[in-house]
Structures are given as structure tokens and as C-alpha cells.
N, CA, C and O atoms as a DFTB+ gen file, in Angstrom:
300 C
 N C O
     1  1       5.151       1.331      28.245
     2  2       5.121       2.056      26.989
     3  2       4.708       1.093      25.869
     4  3       5.279       0.013      25.719
     5  1       3.735       1.496      25.112
     6  2       3.244       0.672      24.011
     7  2       3.811       1.211      22.692
     8  3       3.493       2.323      22.273
     9  1       4.642       0.412      22.060
    10  2       5.248       0.824      20.798
    11  2       4.383       0.297      19.661
    12  3       4.185      -0.913      19.546
    13  1       3.864       1.194      18.817
    14  2       2.992       0.742      17.733
    15  2       3.754      -0.048      16.671
    16  3       4.917       0.230      16.381
    17  1       3.077      -1.028      16.106
    18  2       3.630      -1.799      14.995
    19  2       2.600      -1.823      13.875
    20  3       1.403      -1.664      14.116
    21  1       3.068      -2.019      12.666
    22  2       2.188      -2.053      11.512
    23  2       1.682      -3.476      11.323
    24  3       2.468      -4.423      11.314
    25  1       0.373      -3.624      11.173
    26  2      -0.229      -4.920      10.863
    27  2      -0.096      -5.117       9.356
    28  3      -0.803      -4.481       8.575
    29  1       0.816      -6.002       8.953
    30  2       1.122      -6.185       7.529
    31  2      -0.083      -6.665       6.731
    32  3      -0.363      -6.149       5.649
    33  1      -0.795      -7.654       7.265
    34  2      -1.922      -8.228       6.526
    35  2      -3.051      -7.214       6.374
    36  3      -3.593      -7.048       5.281
    37  1      -3.409      -6.536       7.461
    38  2      -4.497      -5.556       7.394
    39  2      -4.104      -4.360       6.537
    40  3      -4.946      -3.796       5.838
    41  1      -2.838      -3.969       6.585
    42  2      -2.376      -2.881       5.723
    43  2      -2.472      -3.302       4.262
    44  3      -2.890      -2.513       3.415
    45  1      -2.090      -4.535       3.963
    46  2      -2.201      -5.048       2.600
    47  2      -3.635      -5.054       2.111
    48  3      -3.917      -4.657       0.980
    49  1      -4.545      -5.508       2.971
    50  2      -5.964      -5.504       2.614
    51  2      -6.448      -4.073       2.388
    52  3      -7.258      -3.811       1.499
    53  1      -5.946      -3.167       3.195
    54  2      -6.308      -1.762       3.073
    55  2      -5.796      -1.172       1.757
    56  3      -6.504      -0.409       1.100
    57  1      -4.571      -1.525       1.376
    58  2      -4.022      -1.044       0.103
    59  2      -4.901      -1.527      -1.046
    60  3      -5.194      -0.763      -1.966
    61  1      -5.320      -2.785      -0.999
    62  2      -6.167      -3.318      -2.064
    63  2      -7.521      -2.591      -2.092
    64  3      -8.017      -2.236      -3.161
    65  1      -8.108      -2.374      -0.922
    66  2      -9.403      -1.690      -0.841
    67  2      -9.295      -0.256      -1.378
    68  3     -10.142       0.190      -2.152
    69  1      -8.252       0.452      -0.961
    70  2      -8.068       1.834      -1.399
    71  2      -7.777       1.908      -2.895
    72  3      -8.232       2.827      -3.577
    73  1      -7.016       0.938      -3.403
    74  2      -6.714       0.898      -4.841
    75  2      -8.000       0.743      -5.641
    76  3      -8.230       1.457      -6.617
    77  1      -8.830      -0.195      -5.215
    78  2     -10.096      -0.428      -5.918
    79  2     -11.021       0.779      -5.812
    80  3     -11.689       1.141      -6.781
    81  1     -11.062       1.405      -4.629
    82  2     -11.901       2.583      -4.426
    83  2     -11.459       3.743      -5.310
    84  3     -12.270       4.574      -5.721
    85  1     -10.154       3.787      -5.597
    86  2      -9.613       4.844      -6.466
    87  2      -9.795       4.500      -7.946
    88  3      -9.462       5.300      -8.820
    89  1     -10.322       3.313      -8.217
    90  2     -10.540       2.897      -9.606
    91  2      -9.261       2.510     -10.329
    92  3      -9.182       2.603     -11.554
    93  1      -8.260       2.076      -9.571
    94  2      -6.977       1.713     -10.161
    95  2      -6.784       0.201     -10.159
    96  3      -7.224      -0.485      -9.237
    97  1      -6.133      -0.310     -11.184
    98  2      -5.764      -1.719     -11.243
    99  2      -4.328      -1.873     -10.741
   100  3      -3.608      -0.889     -10.567
   101  1      -3.928      -3.115     -10.513
   102  2      -2.542      -3.375     -10.151
   103  2      -1.637      -2.896     -11.278
   104  3      -0.568      -2.338     -11.028
   105  1      -2.058      -3.109     -12.501
   106  2      -1.286      -2.656     -13.670
   107  2      -1.124      -1.133     -13.656
   108  3      -0.052      -0.615     -13.969
   109  1      -2.195      -0.421     -13.293
   110  2      -2.112       1.046     -13.200
   111  2      -1.024       1.457     -12.200
   112  3      -0.215       2.341     -12.482
   113  1      -1.014       0.811     -11.040
   114  2       0.011       1.141     -10.041
   115  2       1.399       0.770     -10.531
   116  3       2.364       1.493     -10.283
   117  1       1.499      -0.349     -11.223
   118  2       2.785      -0.762     -11.779
   119  2       3.339       0.322     -12.694
   120  3       4.529       0.633     -12.637
   121  1       2.493       0.894     -13.530
   122  2       2.915       1.966     -14.447
   123  2       3.298       3.221     -13.660
   124  3       4.314       3.853     -13.950
   125  1       2.485       3.578     -12.669
   126  2       2.765       4.768     -11.852
   127  2       4.140       4.655     -11.186
   128  3       4.903       5.620     -11.152
   129  1       4.443       3.469     -10.658
   130  2       5.721       3.268      -9.974
   131  2       6.874       2.995     -10.933
   132  3       8.037       3.098     -10.543
   133  1       6.569       2.651     -12.171
   134  2       7.616       2.333     -13.130
   135  2       8.244       0.975     -12.892
   136  3       9.389       0.734     -13.275
   137  1       7.479       0.073     -12.247
   138  2       7.980      -1.271     -11.979
   139  2       7.922      -2.107     -13.253
   140  3       7.013      -1.943     -14.067
   141  1       8.892      -3.004     -13.424
   142  2       8.902      -3.920     -14.558
   143  2       7.862      -5.021     -14.416
   144  3       7.353      -5.541     -15.408
   145  1       7.550      -5.372     -13.165
   146  2       6.543      -6.395     -12.908
   147  2       5.690      -5.939     -11.726
   148  3       6.084      -5.038     -10.986
   149  1       4.522      -6.561     -11.549
   150  2       3.638      -6.156     -10.455
   151  2       3.934      -6.860      -9.134
   152  3       3.172      -6.715      -8.178
   153  1       5.025      -7.618      -9.064
   154  2       5.323      -8.437      -7.887
   155  2       5.288      -7.640      -6.575
   156  3       4.693      -8.092      -5.597
   157  1       5.907      -6.484      -6.548
   158  2       5.962      -5.694      -5.311
   159  2       4.559      -5.310      -4.855
   160  3       4.258      -5.367      -3.662
   161  1       3.709      -4.924      -5.781
   162  2       2.349      -4.508      -5.433
   163  2       1.568      -5.692      -4.866
   164  3       0.844      -5.546      -3.882
   165  1       1.715      -6.863      -5.486
   166  2       1.059      -8.052      -4.958
   167  2       1.577      -8.409      -3.568
   168  3       0.810      -8.863      -2.719
   169  1       2.877      -8.205      -3.329
   170  2       3.446      -8.463      -1.999
   171  2       2.858      -7.500      -0.970
   172  3       2.558      -7.895       0.156
   173  1       2.695      -6.234      -1.360
   174  2       2.078      -5.264      -0.456
   175  2       0.661      -5.691      -0.115
   176  3       0.271      -5.702       1.053
   177  1      -0.109      -6.043      -1.139
   178  2      -1.516      -6.380      -0.943
   179  2      -1.708      -7.660      -0.137
   180  3      -2.713      -7.805       0.559
   181  1      -0.768      -8.580      -0.221
   182  2      -0.893      -9.842       0.514
   183  2      -0.365      -9.729       1.943
   184  3      -0.576     -10.624       2.761
   185  1       0.318      -8.628       2.238
   186  2       0.895      -8.451       3.564
   187  2       2.256      -9.101       3.706
   188  3       2.764      -9.244       4.818
   189  1       2.853      -9.498       2.586
   190  2       4.184     -10.108       2.630
   191  2       5.285      -9.057       2.764
   192  3       6.397      -9.368       3.191
   193  1       4.973      -7.815       2.400
   194  2       5.960      -6.726       2.470
   195  2       5.228      -5.397       2.586
   196  3       4.044      -5.288       2.265
   197  1       5.956      -4.394       3.050
   198  2       5.436      -3.028       3.110
   199  2       6.141      -2.181       2.063
   200  3       7.311      -2.417       1.763
   201  1       5.440      -1.188       1.499
   202  2       6.130      -0.254       0.611
   203  2       7.191       0.526       1.400
   204  3       7.034       0.765       2.598
   205  1       8.253       0.910       0.725
   206  2       9.250       1.780       1.357
   207  2       8.607       3.133       1.624
   208  3       7.524       3.422       1.114
   209  1       9.260       3.948       2.409
   210  2       8.716       5.280       2.703
   211  2       8.512       6.071       1.414
   212  3       7.477       6.715       1.244
   213  1       9.483       6.030       0.508
   214  2       9.342       6.732      -0.775
   215  2       8.115       6.229      -1.531
   216  3       7.349       7.022      -2.079
   217  1       7.932       4.909      -1.559
   218  2       6.793       4.340      -2.271
   219  2       5.474       4.618      -1.560
   220  3       4.436       4.733      -2.211
   221  1       5.501       4.728      -0.236
   222  2       4.285       5.104       0.494
   223  2       3.834       6.508       0.110
   224  3       2.638       6.772      -0.014
   225  1       4.787       7.397      -0.075
   226  2       4.459       8.778      -0.472
   227  2       3.803       8.776      -1.848
   228  3       2.792       9.446      -2.055
   229  1       4.372       8.029      -2.782
   230  2       3.803       7.937      -4.127
   231  2       2.438       7.255      -4.076
   232  3       1.492       7.707      -4.723
   233  1       2.334       6.177      -3.315
   234  2       1.081       5.442      -3.204
   235  2      -0.026       6.319      -2.629
   236  3      -1.158       6.289      -3.113
   237  1       0.292       7.094      -1.606
   238  2      -0.723       7.960      -1.005
   239  2      -1.198       9.013      -2.005
   240  3      -2.384       9.337      -2.049
   241  1      -0.283       9.541      -2.800
   242  2      -0.670      10.518      -3.826
   243  2      -1.533       9.862      -4.904
   244  3      -2.533      10.436      -5.337
   245  1      -1.147       8.662      -5.334
   246  2      -1.889       7.953      -6.387
   247  2      -3.292       7.595      -5.918
   248  3      -4.240       7.624      -6.703
   249  1      -3.425       7.255      -4.632
   250  2      -4.727       6.846      -4.102
   251  2      -5.545       8.022      -3.575
   252  3      -6.731       7.875      -3.280
   253  1      -4.913       9.184      -3.459
   254  2      -5.614      10.370      -2.960
   255  2      -5.920      10.293      -1.472
   256  3      -6.945      10.796      -1.013
   257  1      -5.022       9.658      -0.720
   258  2      -5.190       9.522       0.727
   259  2      -3.878       9.877       1.419
   260  3      -2.863      10.107       0.761
   261  1      -3.906       9.919       2.751
   262  2      -2.672      10.150       3.505
   263  2      -1.992       8.815       3.795
   264  3      -2.604       7.755       3.665
   265  1      -0.745       8.875       4.181
   266  2      -0.028       7.661       4.567
   267  2      -0.719       7.016       5.770
   268  3      -0.795       5.790       5.859
   269  1      -1.218       7.833       6.689
   270  2      -1.946       7.306       7.848
   271  2      -3.183       6.528       7.424
   272  3      -3.586       5.583       8.102
   273  1      -3.788       6.921       6.303
   274  2      -4.970       6.202       5.807
   275  2      -4.587       4.828       5.252
   276  3      -5.423       3.927       5.202
   277  1      -3.340       4.664       4.841
   278  2      -2.887       3.403       4.257
   279  2      -2.469       2.407       5.334
   280  3      -2.861       1.241       5.295
   281  1      -1.681       2.866       6.286
   282  2      -1.125       1.984       7.313
   283  2      -2.168       1.620       8.363
   284  3      -2.936       2.474       8.805
   285  1      -2.193       0.345       8.761
   286  2      -3.060      -0.121       9.836
   287  2      -2.147      -0.590      10.963
   288  3      -1.321      -1.484      10.781
   289  1      -2.308       0.024      12.121
   290  2      -1.469      -0.325      13.263
   291  2      -2.085      -1.473      14.051
   292  3      -3.303      -1.547      14.214
   293  1      -1.232      -2.364      14.535
   294  2      -1.676      -3.471      15.377
   295  2      -1.920      -2.948      16.779
   296  3      -1.227      -2.042      17.242
   297  1      -2.883      -3.505      17.437
   298  2      -3.218      -3.058      18.809
   299  2      -2.818      -4.080      19.820
   300  3      -3.021      -3.876      21.017
């Protein structure tokens, strides 16, 4: 049985690509999420952390994509 795992680095790169494609800056996402600083977004983009499920839902809406479009699974 092969259990899928999320590739943190590729998912982070994907978040950055999708953000840019949507015409959004890190600051724009910071405002959308109501974060005091952009640290979490930079951690997502670098692959140091994943957004929580709640934040993935918001991120997918902000980027106009599905959660599946954001996450990159390791093979």
C-alpha cells in the first residue's frame, strides 16, 4: 500500500506560482488572512510549513483554484 505524502518544497513552489498567476503579492495574502506579519506565507512558499486545513480553504478561494491544485504529492 502506497500512502501519499505532501512534497513540502514543491507545494511551496506551487503556492508561489499560483499566487503570482493570480496577480497577488505576499502582502495581499497577508491582508486576506489577517496575519500581523507575512512569516507564515513565506514559510509556506519555502516549504518550511504547510497551511492548516482552514488556511488551505481560504488560500484556494483567494487563488481561484482547488486544494488539489495547491498540494503536490510526493511519488
